[in-house]
N, C-alpha and C positions, 0 to 999 in steps of 0.2 A: 335322272332327277331334274326337276324343273329348276331353272336358274332364277335366282331372286330378281335379276335384271329383267326377266321376262314376266314377272308376276304382276298382277293388277296393282294399281297405285294404292289400293286399300290395304295391301299386304306388305308394303315396304315404304321406307322413307329415306330419301337421299338428299344431301345438302350440297353436293358438288359433283361434277362429272368424274367418272372413274379414271384412274391413272392407267398407263400401260400395264399389262399383266405382269411381266417379269420383274419390274421393280417391286411390285407388291409381293410376289413370291419371295424375292430376296429379303424383304422386310420381315415377313412372317417366319421365314426360316431362321433369320437372325434371332428373333424372339424365342422360337422353339429351341434353338441351340442353347441360349442362355438358361432356359428353364431346366433342360435336361443336364446341362453342364454342371449346374449347382447340386445335382444329386451326387455326382461322382468326384467333383473337384476337391472336396474336403478329405477324401480318403487318404491320399498320400501326405496330407498335412496333419493327420490325426496325431502322430507322435510329437510334432512340434507344438500343437495345441495343448497336449497333455503336459508337456514340459513347462509351458508358459503359464497355463491357468489351473493346473492340477485337477483335471476333469475327472480322473478315475475311469475304470472300465465302463461303468454304466453311463457316465457322462459322455464318453466318446460315442457310444451307441446313440445317445439322444441328440448329439450334434447332427448325426446322419438321419435318424428316425424322426426327430422333431420336424424337419423339413418335409420328409416323406409323408408323415401323417396328416399334416394340414394340407399338403398338396393333394393327397388322395381324398381326404374328407370333404374338401370344398370344391373339387372339380365339377361335381354335378351342379352345384350352385353357380359356379363360374360359367358353365355352359348355358344354363338357363338365363343368367344375367345378360349374356351376349345377345341372345334372341330378344329379350325384353327391352333392355335399355339402349341397345345399339352396339354393333360390333366394334366400331372405332372407339366409342366412349369407354367401353369396358376394357378394351385392349390397352388404351392409354392409362386408365386408372390402375390396372393391374401392374403395368410396367413401373408406374410411379411408386407403388407400394413395395414392389420387389427391389427397386434401386435404393430407396431410403432404408429399408430393412437391411440390405447388404452393407450400407454405410454404417449403420448402428452395430452390426455384427463385427465389422472390421475394427471398430473402436471399443469393443466390449472389454471390460476389465475383470469380469467375474464369469464363472461358468453359467450362472443363471441368466445373465444378460445375453451371452452368446447363444444359448439354447433358445431363449425367447425370440431373439432376432431371426434365428433360423426358422422358427415356427411361423413368424410373420412373413418371412420370405416365401415360405411354402404356400401361404394363403395368396400372396401376390401371383405366384406361379400358377396357382389353381384358377385364377381369374383370366390369366393370359393364354394358357395352353389350349383350352377349348376354342377360344376365338381364332387361333391361328388356323386350325383345320377348317373351321366354319367359314372364315374369310376366303379360303381357297375354293371350297365347294360352292359358295354362293357368288363368287366372282368369275370363275372359269366354267364355261359350259361343259357338260359331260362329253367325253371323247378323248382323243390322244393327248391334247394339251393338258387336260385335267389329270390324266394318268401320269404324265411326266412331272407335273407340279407336285402331285402327292408323293411320287417316288422320290423327288428331291427333298420334300418335307420329311419323309420317312428316313432318308439317308442322313439328313442333318440331325434329326433327333437321335438316331442311333450313334452317329459320330460324336455327339455331345457327351455321351457316356464314356467313350474311350478317350476323347480329347481332354476331358476333365483331369485325368490322371497326369497327362503330360503338362497341361497348363498349371495344375497344382504344384507339380514338381519344380517347374521353372520359377514360379512366383515364390514358393517357399524357400528354395535354395538361394535365390539371388536377391530377394527383397525380404519378405516375411509372410507367414501364413495369413496375416491380416489382409494382404492384398488379394487373396482369392475371393474375398468378400467386397473389399473396397472398390475393385475394378468394375463391379456391376453399376456403380453410380454414373460414371461418364458414358459407358456403353448404353445404359438405360436412357440417359438424356438424349443421346443421338437417335435412338430408336423412337422415342416419343416425338421428337421434331419431325422425323421422317413419316411417322404415322399421321400426324396432323396435316402434312402436305400431300401424302399419297392416297390415303384411304377416304373413300366416300362413306358417309354414315349410312347404315342400313339396319333395319330391325323389323321384326314381325309384329305388326300391330295387334294381331289377334292373340298373341301369347299372353297368358294370364300371369298373376303375381308370383313372387318367389316363395318357396317353402322353407322358411327359416327353421322351423321345427325339425324338418327332415335333415337339413344340413347339420344341426346341432346333434341330433341323436346318432347320425352315422359317424360323425367325427368323434363323439364321446365313446361310441362303441368300439371303433377301431383303436383309439388311444388306450382305452382300458384293457382291451384284449392284448395289445402289444406290451403294455406295462406289466401285465401278469406274466407274459412269456419272458420278459427281461428279468423277473425275479427268480426264475427257476434255477439258473446256475448256482446261486448262493443258498437258496432255501428249499429247492426241490419242487417237483410238480405237485406233490400232495400238500404243500404248506398253505396256510391261510393267506400269506402274503402273495402267493401266486394265484390261488383259486378265486379269492374274492374279486380282484380286478378282472380276471377272465370271466367270472360270472356276470359282473356288471356289464362287461363288454357284450357278451352274448345277449343279455336282456335288452340293452340299448339297441342292438342291431335288430332284434326281433320287434321291438317297438317301432323302429324305423320302417320295417316291412309292413307292419300293421297300419301305421299312419298312412303310408303310401297307398295301401289297398283300400282303406275304408274312410279315412277322415280328412285327408288333405284335399282342399278345394283345387289347388294347383300343385299336384305332387311333384316333388323334385325329381323323382324317377318313376314315371308312370309304368306300372307293371305290364301294361299292354304292349309296351315296346318290345318285350321279350318274346312276343308271339311270332315275330319275324325271325326265321332261322338265321338269316344273314347277320342279324344283330346279336342274338343270343349265342350263336356258334362262335362268332368273332370274339365276343367278350370272354367266353370260356377259354379259348386258345390264348388270348392276350393275358388273362390272369395267370395261367400256368407258365407261360414263357417269362412273364414278369417276375414270378416267384423265384425263378432260377437266375434270370439275367442280372439282377442287381448284385448277386453274390459274387460275380466274377471280379469286379473292381475292388470290392471290400476285402475279400480273402486273399487275392493275389497281391494287393498293396501291402497287407500285413505280412504275408509270406516273404515278399522280396525285402522288406525293410527289417523285419524282426528275425527272420531265419537266415536269409542270404546277406543281410547287412548292407543292402543297397541304400544309397542316399535317396532323398525324395526325387531329385532330378533323374537319377539312374532308373528309378522305378517308373517314372513318367515316360522316359525314352523307351523302356522295354514294352510299353503299351502301344508304341507307334504302329507296329504291324497289325495290331488289333484294329486300330482306326482305319488303316488302309483297306483291310479286308471288308469292313463295313461299307466303306465308300464304294468299292468295286461291286460288291454284292447288291447293294441298294440301287445303284444306277442301272444294274442289269435287269431289275425286276420288271419294268414295263415290257421289255423285249421278251423276257421269259414268260410273263403272264399272258402275253398275246399268242404264245405258241403252245404252251402246255396247260394253261388255265390256272386259276387261283388256288384251288384245292391241292393239286399236285405240287405246286410251287411251295405252298405253306408246309405241307407234310415233308417235302424234301429238305427245306431249310431247317425245320425242327429236328429231323433225324441227323443231319450233319452236325448241328449244334450239340445234340445228345452224345454223338461219338466224341466230339471234342471234350465234353465234360468228363466222359469216362476216361479218356486219355489224361486229362488234367488231374484226375483222382489218383494217378500213380506217382505224384510228386513225392520226393524225399528231400532231406537237407542237402543231398549231393546232386540233385537234378541240375542239369545245365540250362543255360538260357534258351538255346534253340529247342531242345526236346522237352524241357520242363515248363516253359512259359510260352514261347512264340508259336510253335506249331499247333499245340492243342488250343491255344487262345485264338489263333486264326480260324480254326474250325468252329469254335464256339461263336465268335462274333460274326464271321462270314455267314454262318447259318442263320443267326439272328437278323442279319442284314437282309436276307432273302425273305424274311417274314414281315418286317415292319410295315412297308407300304401295302402289300396285299391284304393285311388285316384291316387297314383303314379303308381300302377300296371295297372290301367285302361288306364292312359294317355300314358304309354310307351309300352303297349302290342304290338301294331302293327307298331312301329316306327323303321326305319332302323338305323344302327349305325351312319350314316352321319348326322342324325337329332336328336340324343339322347341328345346332349348338348342343342340344341335349345329348345326341348320340356321340358327338365328339367328346363331351365331358364324361359320359359313361365309359367310353372306350379308354380314354386316358386314365380315368379313375380305376378301371379294372387292372391296368398295368401297374399303377402306383400302389394300389392296395395289395396286389399280388407280390410286388417287390418289397413293400414294407413288412408285411406279415411273413413273407418267405425269409427275408433277411433276419428278422427277429427269431424265427424258429431255427434257422440254420446256425446263427451265432450261439444260441443256447445249446444246440446239439453239439457243435464243435467244442464249446467250452467244457461240456460235461464228459467229453471223450478224452481220457488220459492215455498216455503212452508216448510214442515218438513225437518230436516237436511238430511234425506235419500231419499227425494222424487225424486230428480234428478237422483240418482243412480238407484232407483226402475224403473223409466221411461226408463232409458237406458237398463236395463235388460229385460223389457217387449219388447222393440224394438228388442233386440237380439233374444228373443224367436221367434218372427215373422220371422226374417231374416233366422234363422237356419231352421225353418219349411219350408220356401221357398227353402232352400238348399235341404231338403229331397225330395221335389217335383221335383226339378231340376234333381235328379238322373234318372228320366225317360228319360232324354235326352241322357243318355249313351246307347250304343248298348246292347241288351240282350245277352251277351256272355255266354258261358258254364261256369260251375263252375271251379274255379281256383284250380289246384292241389297244395297241400301244402306239 
């Protein structure tokens, strides 16, 4: 890929000399960590939120899914905004929205205020997340340094999901569930100051305007589709309360595709991007792995606290091996990719994760910590850690700088959409499955094993590229 720093002046704009590379890597990884952390940090705090604000089962799901839906729905817009308005400007604006919304959520006194704050946080995350990968790919030339930077970015993103449970447990037990949101304000302020000092402004002058119609239709479509799914445990799949929202969602998503193909002057998601097998294949794999990956933290958090009666802190500590597995696997990916190639590495990681899900599906109320949570969880998260950076490498390998933000946004969106819809479907499936206390969780994990296995098969859609140098 051509580096933006080497592009002609007409294609870029900078206002200050670039800072050393690794401080920038540290900054964008901190931001990525914050965005992903807030997907999972609320999981162990859900019982405390329910006790304090009387959220109810559906309200608890919307605390998680409100963030996921706006995160997923506006990622494409965030990626395009970074290319159009400038990566530093967009990055800082997104961080500000994210931090202020976290402060509002931590101070919320009603379920409605909390869910609204989480949704606004998701919007801020959707603006920041694509800019993180774009800043890396347009700052660091292709080669070993970029591979290591993307591997670090991928590891931090994956660790954020696991670390959220531990951080959430610590804050909930020793302070209050409110601090899992309030803490974003001071960290966000530090990140904003660092961004203003470290990042040189860059943007692609030739990038055309934003597609607000596309952003609205895709977000409405995803929200309505998930709302319908959330109605099924209480009213059934054939009820009007489930079918009408799902129908609206399908119609809105179909409208989104039509607008992108025929009417948008500057499409939010140009369909031509999918002609590149590296992009379309990576998106398919990312979607399938995301659909299963988000379920780990949600169901295991509920299992440990509601079935095993762990405290929030105990549940968070039980996730520590999961975090370590992700770190080790993710940091090994540049070395492994350089020796066996991206496709074999992706397939291997997905199959390891699928084996972990199958083992996790054998849980019972009598399962021990080691064989019931730690060992299967290490396989799940270790396998996922082997896939995060290679997916990003595959998707961005042949993309020009003018589309780096777009592809980054689509890639993140694929993961978030898969995770959001997957979690909605799996929670519905688990709630409808009566029997032993863990039978619904076990069924959800069996489905995850199948979905991740399909993700391993989908790796064949990627081009058979040469081994990546690390």
